[in-house]
N, C-alpha and C positions, 0 to 999 in steps of 0.2 A: 122735807128738803126744799131747796130753793128753785122751784120749777117756774117757767114762764106762765103767766096767767092769761087765759083767753077771755076777752071781753065779749059778753053776749051781744047779739045784733040789736041795734036800736030799732024802734018802731019804723017799719017800712025800709029799713036799711039792710045791708048785707054784712055778714061777719067777714072781717079781714083775716085771712089765714096766711101764715108765713109760707113763702114759696121759695124753694131753692136756697141760695146762699143768704137769704134774708133772715132765716131762722138761726138762732145761736147753735153752734156746733156742739154735739154731744148731748143734746136734749131731745127726748121724745115728746111729742105734743099730745098723744093719746095714750090712755092706759093700755098696756099691751101684754099683761100677764095671763090672759086667757088661753094662750097657746102653750103655756109652760107645762111640762110633765114632771121635771125635777126642779127643785129649788135649792139654792145654796144656803147653808147655815154656818155661821162663823162660830167656832169654839173660842170664846174670848180668853180662856185659860191658856190655849196654845198660841194665840196670835201674838206676834212680836212687833206689830205695827210697822212692817217694812213698806207697806203701801203698794206692793206689787199688784195686788188685786185691784186696787183703785186705778192704777195706771193702765191695766190691760182690759178693764171692763168696757166693751164696745158701746154700752148704753149709758154709761155714767151713772149707774144706780148705787154705787157704794159711797156712803157719806162719811167723811173723815172729820167733820166739824166738832164732834164731841170727844169724850175721853175714849170711847170705844167705836170701832167701825160698825156701821149699820148699813143694811141693804134695803133699798126702797123696792118692795115686792110689787108695787103697782106697775113698775116699769121694767123689772127684771124679766128677761125672756127665758132664763134657765139654760143658757148655752153651756155653762160649766167651765168657761175659760178661766175664771177666777180660781176655781178649785184646782184646775190643772196646773196653774202657774204658782200656786202657793207652795213654797219650799218646805214649810214646816207642817203641811197638811192640816191647817187650822180650819179649812173650809171643806165641808162635806155636802155632797149633793144627795138630797133625800127625795123620795116620791112626794109629789104635791099632796096626795091624800093622807100621808102620814104626818104632815106638818101640823 
């Protein structure tokens, strides 16, 4: 996915981190999947590409740039909003250990 890249600090310098409204909206800067218990899995056979999941994902982890929708699991927190809002039930929340 097209995430902002962080530049490593130069010798003797400090890393410039985005603060407040300076960071692009909808992007997480650090991998945040460690706290997830459930993960969403898209059944591509059932998916009708309505993009409701893309619109309601609070972390912007659903990628619609290809032919199929994909979830960036590095940034997905497993909140389940996408699965709850999917009208055709194409997204299922499964235990992280079963994935």
